[in-house]
C-alpha positions in Angstrom: -22.5 10.6 -5.2 -22.0 13.5 -7.6 -19.5 14.9 -5.0 -17.4 11.8 -5.3 -15.0 10.3 -7.8 -15.1 6.5 -7.6 -12.4 3.9 -8.3 -14.0 0.5 -8.7 -11.9 -2.7 -8.7 -13.7 -5.9 -9.6 -12.6 -9.1 -7.8 -13.6 -12.4 -9.3 -14.5 -15.4 -7.3 -11.3 -17.4 -6.4 -10.0 -19.9 -4.0 -10.0 -17.3 -1.2 -13.3 -15.5 -1.9 -16.4 -17.5 -2.7 -18.4 -14.8 -4.6 -17.6 -12.0 -7.1 -17.0 -8.8 -5.1 -15.4 -5.4 -5.5 -13.3 -2.8 -3.8 -14.6 0.7 -4.1 -12.6 3.8 -3.2 -14.1 7.2 -3.2 -12.5 10.7 -3.2 -14.3 14.0 -2.8 -14.3 16.1 -6.0 -13.2 19.1 -3.9 -9.8 17.5 -3.3 -9.4 16.7 -6.9 -10.2 20.3 -7.8 -7.6 21.5 -5.2 -5.0 19.3 -6.8 -6.0 20.4 -10.3 -5.8 24.1 -9.3 -2.3 23.6 -7.8 -1.2 21.9 -11.1 -2.7 24.7 -13.2 -1.0 27.4 -11.2 2.4 25.6 -11.5 2.1 24.7 -15.2 1.8 21.0 -14.4 -0.5 18.5 -16.2 -2.6 16.3 -13.9 -2.7 12.8 -15.4 -3.4 10.4 -12.5 -4.8 10.3 -9.0 -4.5 7.1 -7.2 -4.9 5.6 -3.7 -1.5 5.7 -2.0 -1.6 2.0 -1.0 -2.6 0.8 -4.5 0.1 3.0 -6.1 2.7 1.4 -3.7 1.4 -2.0 -4.6 2.0 -1.3 -8.2 5.6 -0.5 -7.5 5.9 -3.6 -5.4 4.5 -5.8 -8.1 6.8 -4.3 -10.7 9.9 -4.6 -8.6 9.5 -7.7 -6.6 8.4 -10.9 -8.4 7.5 -12.6 -5.2 4.5 -10.2 -4.8 3.0 -11.7 -8.0 2.9 -15.2 -6.5 0.6 -16.6 -3.9 -1.1 -14.7 -1.1 0.6 -11.4 -0.1 -0.2 -9.2 2.9 0.8 -5.6 2.6 0.5 -2.7 5.0 0.8 1.0 4.3 1.1 3.7 7.1 0.4 7.3 6.2 -0.1 10.0 8.8 -2.9 8.8 11.0 -4.1 6.1 8.6 -3.2 2.5 8.2 -4.3 0.3 5.3 -4.0 -3.4 4.7 -4.3 -5.2 1.4 -4.4 -8.9 0.6 -3.5 -9.8 -2.9 -3.4 -13.1 -4.7 -1.2 -13.5 -7.8 -0.9 -9.7 -8.0 -4.6 -9.0 -7.9 -6.4 -7.4 -4.9 -8.6 -9.6 -2.7 -9.5 -7.2 0.1 -8.6 -3.8 1.3 -9.2 -2.0 4.6 -8.4 1.5 5.9 -8.1 2.3 9.6 -7.8 5.8 10.9 -6.1 5.8 14.3 -5.3 8.2 17.0 -2.8 6.1 18.9 0.1 4.1 17.4 -0.5 1.3 20.0 -3.7 0.4 18.2 -1.8 -0.6 15.0 -0.7 -4.0 16.3 -4.2 -4.8 17.4 -5.7 -3.8 14.1 -3.2 -5.8 12.1 -3.7 -8.9 14.3 -7.4 -8.6 13.8 -7.0 -8.4 10.0 -4.6 -11.3 9.9 -7.0 -13.5 12.0 -10.3 -12.2 10.6 -13.0 -14.6 9.6 -14.5 -12.2 7.1 -12.9 -14.4 4.4 -12.2 -17.7 6.2 -10.0 -19.0 3.4 -7.6 -16.0 3.9 -5.4 -17.4 6.6 -2.2 -16.0 8.0 -0.6 -19.4 7.5 -1.2 -19.1 3.8 0.5 -15.7 3.4 3.6 -16.2 1.3 5.1 -12.8 1.8 4.4 -9.6 3.8 5.4 -6.1 2.9 5.3 -2.8 4.8 5.7 0.7 3.4 4.6 4.2 4.1 5.8 7.4 5.7 8.2 7.7 8.6 8.6 3.9 9.3 11.4 3.4 11.7 13.3 0.1 11.8 12.4 -0.3 15.5 8.6 0.1 14.6 8.9 -2.5 11.9 10.8 -4.9 14.2 8.1 -4.4 16.8 5.4 -5.4 14.3 7.5 -8.4 13.2 7.9 -9.6 16.8 4.3 -8.9 18.0 2.6 -10.3 14.9 5.1 -13.1 14.1 5.0 -11.9 10.5 8.3 -11.4 8.6 7.5 -8.0 7.1 9.8 -6.9 4.3 10.5 -3.2 4.4 9.8 -2.4 0.7 12.5 -0.2 -0.9 11.3 1.2 -4.2 14.9 2.2 -5.0 16.4 -1.3 -4.6 16.6 -2.0 -8.4 17.9 1.3 -9.6 21.5 2.5 -9.9 21.4 6.1 -8.7 24.0 8.8 -8.8 26.4 7.9 -6.0 25.7 11.2 -4.3 22.2 10.0 -3.5 23.7 7.4 -1.0 24.5 10.4 1.2 20.9 11.5 1.3 19.1 10.2 4.4 15.7 10.1 2.6 17.3 7.8 0.0 19.1 5.6 2.6 16.7 5.7 5.6 13.3 6.9 4.5 13.1 5.1 1.1 9.7 3.4 2.0 8.1 6.9 2.0 8.6 7.0 -1.8 6.8 3.7 -2.7 3.6 5.4 -3.8 5.5 7.9 -6.0 7.4 5.0 -7.5 4.2 3.3 -8.3 2.7 6.3 -10.0 6.0 6.9 -11.9 5.9 3.3 -13.2 2.3 3.8 -14.2 3.1 6.8 -16.4 6.6 5.6 -17.4 
């Protein structure tokens, strides 16, 4: 374990989980050293390293009050990894990461998580809101997930509450790929 840096999130017993538990996320120190070396070479100061989904969740909680109420299901897609997170009143309940090779497995994985009996009290019918964010999410992909899972995913836009320079509206990353910046917005809110 000396080769790993651990993030530990305690989860108290609640109406969904019957015992105290935790979420543990680990990162190899070699990756942190690589990031630190990059920062040093470029005169940058490394302050935070965070899990991409938890950083996005931080932005979501800060910008969307519905995410602080009730049971929330969020999904984050990054490269060949999909993560799901259930939160209750803004606090994590359970988190899972699935590496995948084929995008067709995403629907099956999400369906399994929504219908899982690992935590029987977490039921898709109790989910009050569902969010999706991540990299390269197309509207057609999100609509496919909505249709196949019967979940009204909200495509989280971390820029929805800011008033940008009007020139930004011409930038396709701002107007079409906004969900790719949810983790960066979460980290910015953490240090801002």
